[in-house]
N, CA, C and O atoms as a Maestro MAE file, in Angstrom:
{
 s_m_m2io_version
 :::
 2.0.0
}

f_m_ct {
 s_m_title
 :::
 protein
 m_atom[332] {
  # First column is atom index #
  i_m_mmod_type
  r_m_x_coord
  r_m_y_coord
  r_m_z_coord
  i_m_residue_number
  s_m_chain_name
  s_m_pdb_residue_name
  s_m_pdb_atom_name
  i_m_atomic_number
  :::
  1 25 90.959 119.966 123.824 1 A "MET " " N  " 7
  2 3 90.486 120.726 122.704 1 A "MET " " CA " 6
  3 2 91.251 120.303 121.449 1 A "MET " " C  " 6
  4 15 92.475 120.175 121.473 1 A "MET " " O  " 8
  5 25 90.528 120.090 120.363 2 A "ALA " " N  " 7
  6 3 91.147 119.640 119.112 2 A "ALA " " CA " 6
  7 2 91.982 120.751 118.492 2 A "ALA " " C  " 6
  8 15 91.670 121.936 118.619 2 A "ALA " " O  " 8
  9 25 93.030 120.346 117.830 3 A "LYS " " N  " 7
  10 3 93.863 121.284 117.097 3 A "LYS " " CA " 6
  11 2 93.283 121.475 115.702 3 A "LYS " " C  " 6
  12 15 92.455 120.687 115.246 3 A "LYS " " O  " 8
  13 25 93.734 122.539 115.029 4 A "THR " " N  " 7
  14 3 93.219 122.875 113.708 4 A "THR " " CA " 6
  15 2 94.359 123.013 112.712 4 A "THR " " C  " 6
  16 15 95.399 123.599 113.013 4 A "THR " " O  " 8
  17 25 94.146 122.461 111.518 5 A "ILE " " N  " 7
  18 3 95.082 122.604 110.412 5 A "ILE " " CA " 6
  19 2 94.372 123.289 109.250 5 A "ILE " " C  " 6
  20 15 93.218 122.988 108.947 5 A "ILE " " O  " 8
  21 25 95.077 124.212 108.607 6 A "LEU " " N  " 7
  22 3 94.614 124.825 107.365 6 A "LEU " " CA " 6
  23 2 95.493 124.287 106.251 6 A "LEU " " C  " 6
  24 15 96.717 124.402 106.307 6 A "LEU " " O  " 8
  25 25 94.872 123.701 105.245 7 A "ILE " " N  " 7
  26 3 95.600 123.148 104.106 7 A "ILE " " CA " 6
  27 2 95.209 123.952 102.879 7 A "ILE " " C  " 6
  28 15 94.045 123.968 102.480 7 A "ILE " " O  " 8
  29 25 96.185 124.614 102.288 8 A "LEU " " N  " 7
  30 3 95.970 125.449 101.106 8 A "LEU " " CA " 6
  31 2 96.307 124.673 99.845 8 A "LEU " " C  " 6
  32 15 97.298 123.945 99.805 8 A "LEU " " O  " 8
  33 25 95.482 124.827 98.813 9 A "GLY " " N  " 7
  34 3 95.743 124.173 97.532 9 A "GLY " " CA " 6
  35 2 95.373 122.697 97.535 9 A "GLY " " C  " 6
  36 15 96.112 121.868 97.005 9 A "GLY " " O  " 8
  37 25 94.244 122.372 98.122 10 A "VAL " " N  " 7
  38 3 93.836 120.974 98.254 10 A "VAL " " CA " 6
  39 2 93.248 120.443 96.951 10 A "VAL " " C  " 6
  40 15 92.371 121.058 96.345 10 A "VAL " " O  " 8
  41 25 93.746 119.306 96.544 11 A "GLY " " N  " 7
  42 3 93.227 118.573 95.398 11 A "GLY " " CA " 6
  43 2 93.125 117.113 95.780 11 A "GLY " " C  " 6
  44 15 93.224 116.777 96.960 11 A "GLY " " O  " 8
  45 25 92.931 116.238 94.809 12 A "PRO " " N  " 7
  46 3 92.715 114.827 95.116 12 A "PRO " " CA " 6
  47 2 93.970 114.053 95.512 12 A "PRO " " C  " 6
  48 15 93.878 112.867 95.830 12 A "PRO " " O  " 8
  49 25 95.125 114.685 95.502 13 A "GLY " " N  " 7
  50 3 96.376 113.988 95.814 13 A "GLY " " CA " 6
  51 2 96.886 114.295 97.211 13 A "GLY " " C  " 6
  52 15 96.267 113.924 98.209 13 A "GLY " " O  " 8
  53 25 98.021 114.976 97.268 14 A "ILE " " N  " 7
  54 3 98.710 115.248 98.538 14 A "ILE " " CA " 6
  55 2 97.842 116.035 99.514 14 A "ILE " " C  " 6
  56 15 97.801 115.720 100.703 14 A "ILE " " O  " 8
  57 25 97.146 117.061 99.016 15 A "GLY " " N  " 7
  58 3 96.326 117.881 99.903 15 A "GLY " " CA " 6
  59 2 95.242 117.079 100.602 15 A "GLY " " C  " 6
  60 15 95.063 117.197 101.814 15 A "GLY " " O  " 8
  61 25 94.522 116.266 99.847 16 A "LEU " " N  " 7
  62 3 93.466 115.446 100.433 16 A "LEU " " CA " 6
  63 2 94.044 114.390 101.365 16 A "LEU " " C  " 6
  64 15 93.481 114.122 102.427 16 A "LEU " " O  " 8
  65 25 95.159 113.792 100.974 17 A "ALA " " N  " 7
  66 3 95.807 112.795 101.834 17 A "ALA " " CA " 6
  67 2 96.272 113.425 103.146 17 A "ALA " " C  " 6
  68 15 96.182 112.802 104.204 17 A "ALA " " O  " 8
  69 25 96.766 114.652 103.075 18 A "THR " " N  " 7
  70 3 97.184 115.363 104.289 18 A "THR " " CA " 6
  71 2 95.981 115.618 105.186 18 A "THR " " C  " 6
  72 15 96.051 115.422 106.400 18 A "THR " " O  " 8
  73 25 94.877 116.055 104.587 19 A "ALA " " N  " 7
  74 3 93.650 116.284 105.364 19 A "ALA " " CA " 6
  75 2 93.197 115.000 106.047 19 A "ALA " " C  " 6
  76 15 92.832 115.018 107.223 19 A "ALA " " O  " 8
  77 25 93.217 113.893 105.323 20 A "ALA " " N  " 7
  78 3 92.790 112.615 105.888 20 A "ALA " " CA " 6
  79 2 93.690 112.196 107.041 20 A "ALA " " C  " 6
  80 15 93.210 111.705 108.063 20 A "ALA " " O  " 8
  81 25 94.978 112.387 106.879 21 A "ARG " " N  " 7
  82 3 95.934 112.001 107.935 21 A "ARG " " CA " 6
  83 2 95.698 112.797 109.212 21 A "ARG " " C  " 6
  84 15 95.659 112.232 110.305 21 A "ARG " " O  " 8
  85 25 95.539 114.114 109.068 22 A "PHE " " N  " 7
  86 3 95.309 114.946 110.250 22 A "PHE " " CA " 6
  87 2 93.922 114.685 110.842 22 A "PHE " " C  " 6
  88 15 93.753 114.760 112.059 22 A "PHE " " O  " 8
  89 25 92.942 114.385 110.013 23 A "ALA " " N  " 7
  90 3 91.605 114.047 110.515 23 A "ALA " " CA " 6
  91 2 91.677 112.804 111.396 23 A "ALA " " C  " 6
  92 15 91.021 112.739 112.436 23 A "ALA " " O  " 8
  93 25 92.473 111.816 110.982 24 A "ARG " " N  " 7
  94 3 92.624 110.596 111.799 24 A "ARG " " CA " 6
  95 2 93.229 110.903 113.159 24 A "ARG " " C  " 6
  96 15 93.007 110.170 114.123 24 A "ARG " " O  " 8
  97 25 93.994 111.986 113.238 25 A "GLU " " N  " 7
  98 3 94.608 112.388 114.505 25 A "GLU " " CA " 6
  99 2 93.697 113.301 115.321 25 A "GLU " " C  " 6
  100 15 94.089 113.782 116.384 25 A "GLU " " O  " 8
  101 25 92.476 113.542 114.822 26 A "GLY " " N  " 7
  102 3 91.501 114.321 115.576 26 A "GLY " " CA " 6
  103 2 91.523 115.818 115.336 26 A "GLY " " C  " 6
  104 15 90.855 116.567 116.049 26 A "GLY " " O  " 8
  105 25 92.278 116.264 114.347 27 A "PHE " " N  " 7
  106 3 92.338 117.694 114.048 27 A "PHE " " CA " 6
  107 2 91.032 118.168 113.407 27 A "PHE " " C  " 6
  108 15 90.361 117.410 112.706 27 A "PHE " " O  " 8
  109 25 90.688 119.421 113.654 28 A "HIS " " N  " 7
  110 3 89.689 120.110 112.856 28 A "HIS " " CA " 6
  111 2 90.400 120.495 111.575 28 A "HIS " " C  " 6
  112 15 91.552 120.926 111.612 28 A "HIS " " O  " 8
  113 25 89.736 120.348 110.450 29 A "ILE " " N  " 7
  114 3 90.364 120.544 109.151 29 A "ILE " " CA " 6
  115 2 89.727 121.736 108.446 29 A "ILE " " C  " 6
  116 15 88.505 121.829 108.333 29 A "ILE " " O  " 8
  117 25 90.580 122.647 107.975 30 A "ILE " " N  " 7
  118 3 90.144 123.718 107.078 30 A "ILE " " CA " 6
  119 2 90.881 123.476 105.771 30 A "ILE " " C  " 6
  120 15 92.111 123.440 105.748 30 A "ILE " " O  " 8
  121 25 90.142 123.310 104.691 31 A "VAL " " N  " 7
  122 3 90.740 123.081 103.377 31 A "VAL " " CA " 6
  123 2 90.417 124.260 102.487 31 A "VAL " " C  " 6
  124 15 89.345 124.855 102.594 31 A "VAL " " O  " 8
  125 25 91.350 124.599 101.602 32 A "ALA " " N  " 7
  126 3 91.150 125.751 100.725 32 A "ALA " " CA " 6
  127 2 91.649 125.442 99.321 32 A "ALA " " C  " 6
  128 15 92.718 124.861 99.130 32 A "ALA " " O  " 8
  129 25 90.847 125.845 98.351 33 A "ALA " " N  " 7
  130 3 91.200 125.708 96.937 33 A "ALA " " CA " 6
  131 2 90.297 126.654 96.143 33 A "ALA " " C  " 6
  132 15 89.390 127.277 96.695 33 A "ALA " " O  " 8
  133 25 90.561 126.748 94.840 34 A "ARG " " N  " 7
  134 3 89.774 127.648 93.987 34 A "ARG " " CA " 6
  135 2 88.329 127.208 93.821 34 A "ARG " " C  " 6
  136 15 87.434 128.051 93.749 34 A "ARG " " O  " 8
  137 25 88.087 125.924 93.759 35 A "ASP " " N  " 7
  138 3 86.754 125.405 93.464 35 A "ASP " " CA " 6
  139 2 86.138 124.801 94.726 35 A "ASP " " C  " 6
  140 15 86.367 123.635 95.048 35 A "ASP " " O  " 8
  141 25 85.360 125.609 95.429 36 A "GLY " " N  " 7
  142 3 84.778 125.179 96.690 36 A "GLY " " CA " 6
  143 2 83.838 123.994 96.556 36 A "GLY " " C  " 6
  144 15 83.827 123.112 97.415 36 A "GLY " " O  " 8
  145 25 83.048 123.962 95.487 37 A "GLU " " N  " 7
  146 3 82.104 122.853 95.295 37 A "GLU " " CA " 6
  147 2 82.856 121.533 95.087 37 A "GLU " " C  " 6
  148 15 82.499 120.507 95.667 37 A "GLU " " O  " 8
  149 25 83.881 121.574 94.267 38 A "ARG " " N  " 7
  150 3 84.705 120.367 94.053 38 A "ARG " " CA " 6
  151 2 85.346 119.926 95.361 38 A "ARG " " C  " 6
  152 15 85.410 118.735 95.667 38 A "ARG " " O  " 8
  153 25 85.816 120.896 96.121 39 A "LEU " " N  " 7
  154 3 86.467 120.597 97.390 39 A "LEU " " CA " 6
  155 2 85.482 119.973 98.381 39 A "LEU " " C  " 6
  156 15 85.849 119.063 99.124 39 A "LEU " " O  " 8
  157 25 84.244 120.451 98.398 40 A "ARG " " N  " 7
  158 3 83.226 119.842 99.268 40 A "ARG " " CA " 6
  159 2 83.011 118.374 98.890 40 A "ARG " " C  " 6
  160 15 82.874 117.519 99.765 40 A "ARG " " O  " 8
  161 25 82.981 118.089 97.600 41 A "LYS " " N  " 7
  162 3 82.798 116.701 97.147 41 A "LYS " " CA " 6
  163 2 84.009 115.844 97.522 41 A "LYS " " C  " 6
  164 15 83.850 114.716 97.987 41 A "LYS " " O  " 8
  165 25 85.216 116.379 97.321 42 A "LEU " " N  " 7
  166 3 86.427 115.626 97.651 42 A "LEU " " CA " 6
  167 2 86.507 115.281 99.138 42 A "LEU " " C  " 6
  168 15 86.963 114.202 99.514 42 A "LEU " " O  " 8
  169 25 86.059 116.208 99.967 43 A "THR " " N  " 7
  170 3 86.213 116.016 101.411 43 A "THR " " CA " 6
  171 2 84.995 115.377 102.074 43 A "THR " " C  " 6
  172 15 85.002 115.166 103.286 43 A "THR " " O  " 8
  173 25 83.956 115.067 101.310 44 A "GLN " " N  " 7
  174 3 82.760 114.450 101.891 44 A "GLN " " CA " 6
  175 2 83.084 113.146 102.629 44 A "GLN " " C  " 6
  176 15 82.538 112.921 103.708 44 A "GLN " " O  " 8
  177 25 83.946 112.284 102.094 45 A "PRO " " N  " 7
  178 3 84.277 111.064 102.850 45 A "PRO " " CA " 6
  179 2 84.896 111.352 104.221 45 A "PRO " " C  " 6
  180 15 84.702 110.577 105.158 45 A "PRO " " O  " 8
  181 25 85.630 112.446 104.348 46 A "LEU " " N  " 7
  182 3 86.185 112.801 105.659 46 A "LEU " " CA " 6
  183 2 85.062 113.170 106.629 46 A "LEU " " C  " 6
  184 15 85.052 112.734 107.780 46 A "LEU " " O  " 8
  185 25 84.119 113.980 106.144 47 A "ARG " " N  " 7
  186 3 82.974 114.348 106.980 47 A "ARG " " CA " 6
  187 2 82.141 113.102 107.324 47 A "ARG " " C  " 6
  188 15 81.682 112.943 108.456 47 A "ARG " " O  " 8
  189 25 81.958 112.233 106.337 48 A "ASP " " N  " 7
  190 3 81.209 110.993 106.582 48 A "ASP " " CA " 6
  191 2 81.881 110.145 107.659 48 A "ASP " " C  " 6
  192 15 81.216 109.405 108.383 48 A "ASP " " O  " 8
  193 25 83.197 110.259 107.756 49 A "GLY " " N  " 7
  194 3 83.951 109.526 108.767 49 A "GLY " " CA " 6
  195 2 84.017 110.226 110.113 49 A "GLY " " C  " 6
  196 15 84.664 109.742 111.041 49 A "GLY " " O  " 8
  197 25 83.344 111.373 110.217 50 A "GLY " " N  " 7
  198 3 83.282 112.068 111.504 50 A "GLY " " CA " 6
  199 2 84.180 113.273 111.649 50 A "GLY " " C  " 6
  200 15 84.165 113.926 112.692 50 A "GLY " " O  " 8
  201 25 84.963 113.588 110.631 51 A "ALA " " N  " 7
  202 3 85.870 114.740 110.722 51 A "ALA " " CA " 6
  203 2 85.104 116.047 110.573 51 A "ALA " " C  " 6
  204 15 84.122 116.132 109.835 51 A "ALA " " O  " 8
  205 25 85.573 117.055 111.285 52 A "GLU " " N  " 7
  206 3 85.047 118.407 111.110 52 A "GLU " " CA " 6
  207 2 85.865 119.059 110.012 52 A "GLU " " C  " 6
  208 15 87.062 119.291 110.179 52 A "GLU " " O  " 8
  209 25 85.226 119.356 108.891 53 A "VAL " " N  " 7
  210 3 85.912 119.925 107.729 53 A "VAL " " CA " 6
  211 2 85.202 121.203 107.310 53 A "VAL " " C  " 6
  212 15 83.996 121.215 107.067 53 A "VAL " " O  " 8
  213 25 85.979 122.279 107.231 54 A "VAL " " N  " 7
  214 3 85.476 123.564 106.750 54 A "VAL " " CA " 6
  215 2 86.129 123.829 105.403 54 A "VAL " " C  " 6
  216 15 87.338 123.659 105.248 54 A "VAL " " O  " 8
  217 25 85.327 124.246 104.427 55 A "VAL " " N  " 7
  218 3 85.838 124.547 103.087 55 A "VAL " " CA " 6
  219 2 85.919 126.050 102.911 55 A "VAL " " C  " 6
  220 15 84.954 126.767 103.173 55 A "VAL " " O  " 8
  221 25 87.073 126.524 102.468 56 A "GLU " " N  " 7
  222 3 87.291 127.924 102.110 56 A "GLU " " CA " 6
  223 2 87.637 127.964 100.635 56 A "GLU " " C  " 6
  224 15 88.329 127.079 100.130 56 A "GLU " " O  " 8
  225 25 87.161 128.986 99.941 57 A "THR " " N  " 7
  226 3 87.493 129.160 98.531 57 A "THR " " CA " 6
  227 2 88.563 130.237 98.418 57 A "THR " " C  " 6
  228 15 88.352 131.383 98.815 57 A "THR " " O  " 8
  229 25 89.715 129.853 97.871 58 A "VAL " " N  " 7
  230 3 90.819 130.792 97.680 58 A "VAL " " CA " 6
  231 2 91.720 130.265 96.572 58 A "VAL " " C  " 6
  232 15 91.883 129.055 96.415 58 A "VAL " " O  " 8
  233 25 92.294 131.169 95.819 59 A "ASP " " N  " 7
  234 3 93.282 130.817 94.803 59 A "ASP " " CA " 6
  235 2 94.648 130.826 95.476 59 A "ASP " " C  " 6
  236 15 95.159 131.888 95.830 59 A "ASP " " O  " 8
  237 25 95.238 129.657 95.653 60 A "ALA " " N  " 7
  238 3 96.524 129.545 96.347 60 A "ALA " " CA " 6
  239 2 97.650 130.270 95.608 60 A "ALA " " C  " 6
  240 15 98.720 130.488 96.177 60 A "ALA " " O  " 8
  241 25 97.425 130.642 94.358 61 A "GLY " " N  " 7
  242 3 98.417 131.392 93.598 61 A "GLY " " CA " 6
  243 2 98.275 132.896 93.740 61 A "GLY " " C  " 6
  244 15 99.042 133.648 93.140 61 A "GLY " " O  " 8
  245 25 97.304 133.347 94.527 62 A "ASP " " N  " 7
  246 3 97.058 134.775 94.740 62 A "ASP " " CA " 6
  247 2 97.544 135.149 96.139 62 A "ASP " " C  " 6
  248 15 96.841 134.901 97.120 62 A "ASP " " O  " 8
  249 25 98.739 135.743 96.247 63 A "PRO " " N  " 7
  250 3 99.316 136.028 97.569 63 A "PRO " " CA " 6
  251 2 98.408 136.869 98.470 63 A "PRO " " C  " 6
  252 15 98.354 136.632 99.677 63 A "PRO " " O  " 8
  253 25 97.706 137.835 97.910 64 A "ALA " " N  " 7
  254 3 96.834 138.676 98.740 64 A "ALA " " CA " 6
  255 2 95.673 137.862 99.303 64 A "ALA " " C  " 6
  256 15 95.311 138.027 100.469 64 A "ALA " " O  " 8
  257 25 95.087 136.989 98.491 65 A "ALA " " N  " 7
  258 3 93.964 136.161 98.949 65 A "ALA " " CA " 6
  259 2 94.420 135.169 100.012 65 A "ALA " " C  " 6
  260 15 93.722 134.943 101.000 65 A "ALA " " O  " 8
  261 25 95.588 134.582 99.807 66 A "VAL " " N  " 7
  262 3 96.135 133.634 100.790 66 A "VAL " " CA " 6
  263 2 96.419 134.355 102.100 66 A "VAL " " C  " 6
  264 15 96.094 133.851 103.175 66 A "VAL " " O  " 8
  265 25 97.020 135.522 102.009 67 A "SER " " N  " 7
  266 3 97.332 136.303 103.209 67 A "SER " " CA " 6
  267 2 96.071 136.654 103.988 67 A "SER " " C  " 6
  268 15 96.053 136.578 105.216 67 A "SER " " O  " 8
  269 25 95.018 137.036 103.275 68 A "GLU " " N  " 7
  270 3 93.755 137.382 103.936 68 A "GLU " " CA " 6
  271 2 93.179 136.171 104.662 68 A "GLU " " C  " 6
  272 15 92.742 136.279 105.808 68 A "GLU " " O  " 8
  273 25 93.177 135.024 103.998 69 A "LEU " " N  " 7
  274 3 92.640 133.811 104.613 69 A "LEU " " CA " 6
  275 2 93.444 133.416 105.845 69 A "LEU " " C  " 6
  276 15 92.872 133.139 106.899 69 A "LEU " " O  " 8
  277 25 94.756 133.391 105.717 70 A "VAL " " N  " 7
  278 3 95.601 133.001 106.853 70 A "VAL " " CA " 6
  279 2 95.428 133.992 108.005 70 A "VAL " " C  " 6
  280 15 95.340 133.584 109.163 70 A "VAL " " O  " 8
  281 25 95.379 135.279 107.698 71 A "SER " " N  " 7
  282 3 95.185 136.284 108.752 71 A "SER " " CA " 6
  283 2 93.846 136.108 109.450 71 A "SER " " C  " 6
  284 15 93.764 136.206 110.675 71 A "SER " " O  " 8
  285 25 92.803 135.849 108.682 72 A "ARG " " N  " 7
  286 3 91.459 135.684 109.234 72 A "ARG " " CA " 6
  287 2 91.364 134.454 110.131 72 A "ARG " " C  " 6
  288 15 90.622 134.465 111.112 72 A "ARG " " O  " 8
  289 25 92.098 133.406 109.812 73 A "ARG " " N  " 7
  290 3 92.022 132.142 110.552 73 A "ARG " " CA " 6
  291 2 93.167 131.935 111.553 73 A "ARG " " C  " 6
  292 15 93.166 130.947 112.287 73 A "ARG " " O  " 8
  293 25 94.133 132.844 111.594 74 A "ALA " " N  " 7
  294 3 95.378 132.653 112.348 74 A "ALA " " CA " 6
  295 2 95.165 132.271 113.811 74 A "ALA " " C  " 6
  296 15 95.869 131.403 114.327 74 A "ALA " " O  " 8
  297 25 94.228 132.891 114.471 75 A "ALA " " N  " 7
  298 3 94.048 132.657 115.906 75 A "ALA " " CA " 6
  299 2 93.666 131.219 116.236 75 A "ALA " " C  " 6
  300 15 93.913 130.748 117.346 75 A "ALA " " O  " 8
  301 25 93.064 130.521 115.275 76 A "GLU " " N  " 7
  302 3 92.611 129.155 115.556 76 A "GLU " " CA " 6
  303 2 93.555 128.081 115.015 76 A "GLU " " C  " 6
  304 15 93.315 126.893 115.230 76 A "GLU " " O  " 8
  305 25 94.620 128.474 114.319 77 A "LEU " " N  " 7
  306 3 95.480 127.495 113.630 77 A "LEU " " CA " 6
  307 2 96.609 126.979 114.521 77 A "LEU " " C  " 6
  308 15 97.242 127.721 115.271 77 A "LEU " " O  " 8
  309 25 96.825 125.678 114.402 78 A "ASP " " N  " 7
  310 3 97.986 125.037 115.010 78 A "ASP " " CA " 6
  311 2 98.991 124.625 113.945 78 A "ASP " " C  " 6
  312 15 100.196 124.589 114.195 78 A "ASP " " O  " 8
  313 25 98.482 124.311 112.745 79 A "VAL " " N  " 7
  314 3 99.324 123.868 111.629 79 A "VAL " " CA " 6
  315 2 98.825 124.537 110.348 79 A "VAL " " C  " 6
  316 15 97.621 124.649 110.118 79 A "VAL " " O  " 8
  317 25 99.773 124.977 109.523 80 A "LEU " " N  " 7
  318 3 99.462 125.505 108.194 80 A "LEU " " CA " 6
  319 2 100.250 124.688 107.178 80 A "LEU " " C  " 6
  320 15 101.472 124.570 107.279 80 A "LEU " " O  " 8
  321 25 99.544 124.123 106.196 81 A "HIS " " N  " 7
  322 3 100.185 123.331 105.146 81 A "HIS " " CA " 6
  323 2 99.867 124.001 103.818 81 A "HIS " " C  " 6
  324 15 98.719 124.008 103.373 81 A "HIS " " O  " 8
  325 25 100.897 124.566 103.187 82 A "TYR " " N  " 7
  326 3 100.726 125.216 101.881 82 A "TYR " " CA " 6
  327 2 101.148 124.206 100.841 82 A "TYR " " C  " 6
  328 15 102.340 124.009 100.602 82 A "TYR " " O  " 8
  329 25 100.161 123.558 100.216 83 A "ASN " " N  " 7
  330 3 100.423 122.452 99.292 83 A "ASN " " CA " 6
  331 2 100.833 122.955 97.931 83 A "ASN " " C  " 6
  332 15 101.092 122.157 97.030 83 A "ASN " " O  " 8
  :::
 }
 m_bond[331] {
  # First column is bond index #
  i_m_from
  i_m_to
  i_m_order
  :::
  1 1 2 1
  2 2 3 1
  3 3 4 2
  4 3 5 1
  5 5 6 1
  6 6 7 1
  7 7 8 2
  8 7 9 1
  9 9 10 1
  10 10 11 1
  11 11 12 2
  12 11 13 1
  13 13 14 1
  14 14 15 1
  15 15 16 2
  16 15 17 1
  17 17 18 1
  18 18 19 1
  19 19 20 2
  20 19 21 1
  21 21 22 1
  22 22 23 1
  23 23 24 2
  24 23 25 1
  25 25 26 1
  26 26 27 1
  27 27 28 2
  28 27 29 1
  29 29 30 1
  30 30 31 1
  31 31 32 2
  32 31 33 1
  33 33 34 1
  34 34 35 1
  35 35 36 2
  36 35 37 1
  37 37 38 1
  38 38 39 1
  39 39 40 2
  40 39 41 1
  41 41 42 1
  42 42 43 1
  43 43 44 2
  44 43 45 1
  45 45 46 1
  46 46 47 1
  47 47 48 2
  48 47 49 1
  49 49 50 1
  50 50 51 1
  51 51 52 2
  52 51 53 1
  53 53 54 1
  54 54 55 1
  55 55 56 2
  56 55 57 1
  57 57 58 1
  58 58 59 1
  59 59 60 2
  60 59 61 1
  61 61 62 1
  62 62 63 1
  63 63 64 2
  64 63 65 1
  65 65 66 1
  66 66 67 1
  67 67 68 2
  68 67 69 1
  69 69 70 1
  70 70 71 1
  71 71 72 2
  72 71 73 1
  73 73 74 1
  74 74 75 1
  75 75 76 2
  76 75 77 1
  77 77 78 1
  78 78 79 1
  79 79 80 2
  80 79 81 1
  81 81 82 1
  82 82 83 1
  83 83 84 2
  84 83 85 1
  85 85 86 1
  86 86 87 1
  87 87 88 2
  88 87 89 1
  89 89 90 1
  90 90 91 1
  91 91 92 2
  92 91 93 1
  93 93 94 1
  94 94 95 1
  95 95 96 2
  96 95 97 1
  97 97 98 1
  98 98 99 1
  99 99 100 2
  100 99 101 1
  101 101 102 1
  102 102 103 1
  103 103 104 2
  104 103 105 1
  105 105 106 1
  106 106 107 1
  107 107 108 2
  108 107 109 1
  109 109 110 1
  110 110 111 1
  111 111 112 2
  112 111 113 1
  113 113 114 1
  114 114 115 1
  115 115 116 2
  116 115 117 1
  117 117 118 1
  118 118 119 1
  119 119 120 2
  120 119 121 1
  121 121 122 1
  122 122 123 1
  123 123 124 2
  124 123 125 1
  125 125 126 1
  126 126 127 1
  127 127 128 2
  128 127 129 1
  129 129 130 1
  130 130 131 1
  131 131 132 2
  132 131 133 1
  133 133 134 1
  134 134 135 1
  135 135 136 2
  136 135 137 1
  137 137 138 1
  138 138 139 1
  139 139 140 2
  140 139 141 1
  141 141 142 1
  142 142 143 1
  143 143 144 2
  144 143 145 1
  145 145 146 1
  146 146 147 1
  147 147 148 2
  148 147 149 1
  149 149 150 1
  150 150 151 1
  151 151 152 2
  152 151 153 1
  153 153 154 1
  154 154 155 1
  155 155 156 2
  156 155 157 1
  157 157 158 1
  158 158 159 1
  159 159 160 2
  160 159 161 1
  161 161 162 1
  162 162 163 1
  163 163 164 2
  164 163 165 1
  165 165 166 1
  166 166 167 1
  167 167 168 2
  168 167 169 1
  169 169 170 1
  170 170 171 1
  171 171 172 2
  172 171 173 1
  173 173 174 1
  174 174 175 1
  175 175 176 2
  176 175 177 1
  177 177 178 1
  178 178 179 1
  179 179 180 2
  180 179 181 1
  181 181 182 1
  182 182 183 1
  183 183 184 2
  184 183 185 1
  185 185 186 1
  186 186 187 1
  187 187 188 2
  188 187 189 1
  189 189 190 1
  190 190 191 1
  191 191 192 2
  192 191 193 1
  193 193 194 1
  194 194 195 1
  195 195 196 2
  196 195 197 1
  197 197 198 1
  198 198 199 1
  199 199 200 2
  200 199 201 1
  201 201 202 1
  202 202 203 1
  203 203 204 2
  204 203 205 1
  205 205 206 1
  206 206 207 1
  207 207 208 2
  208 207 209 1
  209 209 210 1
  210 210 211 1
  211 211 212 2
  212 211 213 1
  213 213 214 1
  214 214 215 1
  215 215 216 2
  216 215 217 1
  217 217 218 1
  218 218 219 1
  219 219 220 2
  220 219 221 1
  221 221 222 1
  222 222 223 1
  223 223 224 2
  224 223 225 1
  225 225 226 1
  226 226 227 1
  227 227 228 2
  228 227 229 1
  229 229 230 1
  230 230 231 1
  231 231 232 2
  232 231 233 1
  233 233 234 1
  234 234 235 1
  235 235 236 2
  236 235 237 1
  237 237 238 1
  238 238 239 1
  239 239 240 2
  240 239 241 1
  241 241 242 1
  242 242 243 1
  243 243 244 2
  244 243 245 1
  245 245 246 1
  246 246 247 1
  247 247 248 2
  248 247 249 1
  249 249 250 1
  250 250 251 1
  251 251 252 2
  252 251 253 1
  253 253 254 1
  254 254 255 1
  255 255 256 2
  256 255 257 1
  257 257 258 1
  258 258 259 1
  259 259 260 2
  260 259 261 1
  261 261 262 1
  262 262 263 1
  263 263 264 2
  264 263 265 1
  265 265 266 1
  266 266 267 1
  267 267 268 2
  268 267 269 1
  269 269 270 1
  270 270 271 1
  271 271 272 2
  272 271 273 1
  273 273 274 1
  274 274 275 1
  275 275 276 2
  276 275 277 1
  277 277 278 1
  278 278 279 1
  279 279 280 2
  280 279 281 1
  281 281 282 1
  282 282 283 1
  283 283 284 2
  284 283 285 1
  285 285 286 1
  286 286 287 1
  287 287 288 2
  288 287 289 1
  289 289 290 1
  290 290 291 1
  291 291 292 2
  292 291 293 1
  293 293 294 1
  294 294 295 1
  295 295 296 2
  296 295 297 1
  297 297 298 1
  298 298 299 1
  299 299 300 2
  300 299 301 1
  301 301 302 1
  302 302 303 1
  303 303 304 2
  304 303 305 1
  305 305 306 1
  306 306 307 1
  307 307 308 2
  308 307 309 1
  309 309 310 1
  310 310 311 1
  311 311 312 2
  312 311 313 1
  313 313 314 1
  314 314 315 1
  315 315 316 2
  316 315 317 1
  317 317 318 1
  318 318 319 1
  319 319 320 2
  320 319 321 1
  321 321 322 1
  322 322 323 1
  323 323 324 2
  324 323 325 1
  325 325 326 1
  326 326 327 1
  327 327 328 2
  328 327 329 1
  329 329 330 1
  330 330 331 1
  331 331 332 2
  :::
 }
}
């Protein structure tokens, strides 16, 4: 069974590179940022390469929103990366 990583605060730099690295290792990827549409576009190459990528919309600077997302996804997570 594949492991799952949640990456908070994903943009075109470190967050996306982290997603790509874990995707190469076979992880299911959950990415989160304020702009879900932008995030879908950024991560399309990962999906095109066969990765399972789920996009969540959250403001990584909002502790309550981050807590809700992590709590909702906690049971399926193996790795959490707060970028």
